[in-house]
N, C-alpha and C positions, 0 to 999 in steps of 0.2 A: 426667680424662684431658686431654691436650693437644689443642688444636684444630688438628689436622693439616690442611694444605691439600689439597683434593681432587685426585685424579688426573684427567687428561683422558681422553677416550674412547680406545680403542685406535687407534693411528695418528695421533692428534691431536698437534699440536706442543706442546712444553712451555710452560706458562704463565710469563709474566714476573711473578713474585711473590716477595716475600721468604719465605724458609723453605719454598720449594716442595718437594714430595715427588717431583715428576718434573722432571728437568733434561734438557738436550739429549741427554746420552749415558748417563745412569743413572737408575734409579728408586731413591729412598731408601726402603727398607723400614722403617727404624727409626733413631732417633737419640736421644741423651740418655736412654737407657733407664735408669731408676732402679730396676734390679733389686735386690730385697731377699731376705734369708734371715732366719733367726731371730736373727742377730747384727747385723742392720742392712743398710746398703747393701753389696752384693757388691763394688762397685768400691773400697771402702775397704781391701780386702785386696791391692790392687795399685796402689800409687802411690809417690811419692817418699818420703813419711814411712814407709811400710811397709818399704821397703828399708833406710832408715836404722835402723829399729828392729831389723831382722834383724842388721845389722852391729854395732849396739850390744850385742845379746844375745851374739854371739860374743866380742866384746871383754871382756865381763864374765866369761865362762867362762875365758878365757885369763888374766885378771888374778888369778884365784884362785891361780894357780900360778907367777906371775912377772910380768915386765914385759910391757906391752902392745906388740906389734910395730908398732902404728900410732902409737905415741907418746902424748902427753898432750892433743892437740887433741880437743875434743868432736866426737862423731860428726856432729852437725848442722852443724858448721862445717867438716867435711872437704869440700873442693871435688872436683868430678868429676876435675879435672886431677890432684889429689893422689892420689886413689884409683887412677887410671889408672897413675900412676908407680909406686905400690906394687905393683900387679898385675903390671906388666911388669919390676919391679926384681929385684935379686939376693937380696932377703930372702924366702926361700921360706915362712917362717912367716907373714909379712905377707900374701903372695899367697894362701896356703892359707886364711887367715882370711877374706879377701875372697871367695874361692871358696865358703866355707861359707855366706856371706850370699847369694851368687848362687844356690846350690842351694836354699836355703830359700825365697827369693823366687820362683824358678821353680816350685817345688812349689805355692805359693799361686796364682801366676798361671795355672798349668794348671787348677787347681780353679775359678778365676774363669771361665776360658774354657769349661769344661765346663758351668757353670751358664748362661752365655749361650747355648750351643748347645742347651739344652733349651727355650729360647723358640722358638715356632713360626716366627717371622720369621728366626731365625738357624739353623734346623735343617739347611739345605742348604748351609751355608757351605763354600766350597772353599778359601779362603785368608783369612788374617788378616794385615793389615799393621799394624805397630806403629810409632807415631810418638811425639811428645812429647819433652821434654828428656832423659828417661832413655835413649832409643834412641841418642842421640848420644854414646856412650861404648863402650869395649871391654867393660866389665862388663855394660853394657846389652845389647849384641849377643850376648854369651855367654848372658845370661839368656834372651833370645828364642830362641836355638838350643836351649838346654837344655829350655825349655818345650815346643818342638815335639817333641823326643825323648821327653819324658815323656808327651805326648798320644799319640804313636804307640805307645809301650809299653803304653798303656792301651787300644789298639785303635781310636783315633780318627785316621783318615787325613786330616789337614789340614795345610796349610802355614802356618807362622807366621814371617814375615820382616820385617826392618826396612824402613821406608819409604825410597824411593829418595833423595829430596831431604833435605837438612839440615832437621830439623823446623822451625827458625825460618823457613826459606824456603818450606817446603811450605805453611805457614799463610798465605802470601801468594800463591804460585803457583796454588793450588787455585781462587782466585777467577776465573781465566779460564774455568772450566767452569760457572760459575753462569748464564751467558748464552749464547745461540747465537752461533756464530763470526761470523755475518754482521754483528753489531753492531761488530766490530772492523775491518771492511773500510776500508782507507785509513789505518789507524793502525798504530803500531809497538809500543805499550805501553799499560798501564793502571795506575791507582793501586789499591793494595790495603792493607787494614788488618787486623791481628790484635790483638784486645783480650783481655787476660787479667786475672786477679786481681792480678798482680804487675807486669806490663809492658804497654805499648802499643807495637806495632811498626807502622810504615808503610813502604811501599816502592813502587818502580816496577818492575813486572813486564814485561820485554821479551818479546815473543812469539817472537822468533827469526827468523833470516833464511832458514833452510833450510825447504823444503817438506815437513816431516814431519807425519804425521797427529796431530791432537789436541794440538797445541802441545808435542810431545815435547821440543823444545829450548828451551822457555820458561825464563827464568832471572830472578833478581832483579838488576836493573841497579844499583840504589842503594836503601839502606834506612836507617832511623833508628829508634832505640829509646829509650823513656822508661820508666824504672822508677818508676812512679807510687806504688808502695808506700812509697817513701822520703819522698814529699812529702805524702801523704794529702790530695789535692786534693778540692775539691767536684766535683759532677757537671758543672756549668757550666764550671768551670776546666779540667776534663778535655777537654771538647769544644773549648774555645778552644785548648788546647795541641795537640790532635790536628789541628785545622784549620790551625794554624801549621806543623806538621810536614808536612802534605800540601802546603800552598802552597809551602814551601821545595823540596819534591821536584818539584813542577810547574815551578817556575822553573829548577831545575837541568836538568831534561829538555829544556825549551825552549831553554836556552842551549847544550845539547849537540846541538841539532837532532834530538832524539828526540821524535817526535810522539805524545803520549799521547792516548788516546781520552778523551772527556769522561765517563768511567765510574769509579766507585769501588766496589770489592768489599770487603765487610766480613765477617770471621769473629768471632763473639761467643758467649760461653757462653750456654747455655739454650735454651729452646723459642722459636723465632722465628715469629711470626704473619705472615700474608700482608701486613698493613699495615705491617710493620716494627717492631711493638711486641714487647717481650720478655714472654712469658707467665709464665715462671718460670725460675729457674736463674741469675739475674743478681745474686745476693746478694753475691758477692765483688767486684763491680765498684766502682770508686772513687766515694766521695762522694755518696751519695744513692740514691733509689729509681729504678733503671733500669727497673723493671717497672710504674711508674706509668702510669695511663691518659692522663695529660697530657704524657708524654714519648715522643718517637719519635726514635731515633738517626739513621736515614737522613734524616728531614726536617730534623733539626738540622744535619747536615753539608751538605745541599743549600742551606740558608739561609746557612751560613758560607762555603761555596764554591759560589756559584750558577753560575759559568761556568768551563769549562776549555777553553782554545784557541778561544775565541769561540763555544762551543756550550754549551747548558744542561747542567748536571751531572746524571747519572743514577747512582743508588746502588742496589746490590743487596746484601742481607745474609742470612747463614745462620749456623747453628751452627758454632763453631770447629773441632770434631772433623770435621764434615762437610767443611768447606773443606780441612782438612789431608788428609783422605782423597781428595778430588777430585784432588789433585796427582798421585796414583798412576795416574790414568786412562790415560795413554799406555803404561803398562807392564803392563796387567792385562787385555788383551783375549783372553787364552788361557783365562780362566775365566768363568763366568756370574754366580756369586754370591760376594760377598766382603765383608769388613768392615775397619774400622779401629778400633784401640784406641790411645788416646794416653795415655801414662804421664807424669804431671807432678804438680802439686799434687793433682789428682784423677785419675780414670780416665775420659777422654772416650771416646765410642763412637758408631759409626754403621755401618749395614749397607746394602749396595748390591746391585742387580741390574743388569747391563749391558743397555742397550737395543740395538736392531738397529744403530743408527748407530755403535756401538763398533767394528765390524769395520773394520780399516784400509782406506782407499781407495787 
């Protein structure tokens, strides 16, 4: 079992620790749940590859009796943009074929959710927020809505909705909720990083000028992305490139008179220990063993960028699905228990219970 960070006593303030299970506004009941059934990891039934397989299966059926309405492009090479245009276009057969894949995937996704809800930590879930790249598409949103309909038809009264922010931005914006808001006093923004198995994204998250509770108007002021999968870098080269990306963003913010806090928030796959080490789940990260006892990502970044705006750099890291889910905090104070599922290369997951401070002031 993962070494989860202990919760503070009732009424105690949230600890400043990487991968903390208690944050200023929510308690994390569960994350990176590696739920299995007789066929393996349950999450493998609801990811990008699964949808592509559903679509390919429908194309094979249609090809037996004529031309493929989606053309000759391989399913794995069909972009979201292309699928979107076919779904919205005048070719009803092409649209119907895509809807067949949506229906099949929704059926599987509903079954995945049912299995998660059988876990005691998920049993009282009132709402599930769906993020990840799959969400940022019309067919993704249709799948999410159809999944909720299927669950309700099965007698399960639960909301399943798309995450509010663009998933790429949610993975950065959520970092503002890793620390208490007093740490941002006197500053206008912070640095955030989202590390995945394909891309590294870094950005400047602006807190917003309006006095809305829980950073409801936070936004990504500037961001940059590096598709490291194309370069196959070493671990050390990845850290160097990430540090350069962050320094460039710091320089841009300072030139624009936007004062960033000396804080970097990181979302990273896997189980995150209190000292910032990755216990497990980092196998898809680039170039080397990120789970090594001799490697610590927050420490490496603080060494690479020791100072921001004349003050010592502070780094806070958590699981990437947790961070993406945290971006939903300003929009979810009407329920008590909720979860996030991120559909991408894999199925990320986290479950939350709102703390007393979630009530808007």
